[in-house]
Phi, psi and omega in degrees: 000137181236137176292116187248334185197172167261142178305323180295345181272355187259039176291335172228162177310144181231135177264135183223132172261130178214131182052039181071017181237139174267128180235160182239136178247135179234132178253112184232121179054039178084000180245141177262133178237155182222126175224166169305147179273354188255116177298133183288352183283297185223016179085013183296148180280104184304326182292343177268000186274175179286130182246118181235114186055251181245024182240127178252137180247125183299136188281350179274310183225017171071018173288146186236149187222144172279118187288343179284329187236335190089351182296143171290142182241004179231066177308143012273004183279151166113268198090224184213171174234152178296145177238158188231148179285140184235141172233140175246129178233108186064238177263359184268136179253116177254141179227145176259091181260000000 
C-alpha cells in the first residue's frame, strides 16, 4: 500500500501518478475508490470526466465506468478498467497499486 493523497484533497476527483501509472481517486459518500485514470477506448482522463453518483463518464467519448469496481456501465462500449484496494488511515489515503 502506498500513500497517494490526503482525504482532505479529495473534494473533487484527483489524478495521481504511481509506479508509472495514472490512477484516479474518487470520494463518494465518505468512501474512497481508485481506478485507472485512462479510458481503454482512446486514453481519455477519467478524473476529468463527469461523475454522477458512482459512475464516471470519460470526457472524450462518453464511455462510463463504475468507480467502485472499474466495470463498464454502458454496453456494448467499454469493458472495464482496473480498480485498486483503498485504505484510509486518519487523513491519509493508501492504495494498493
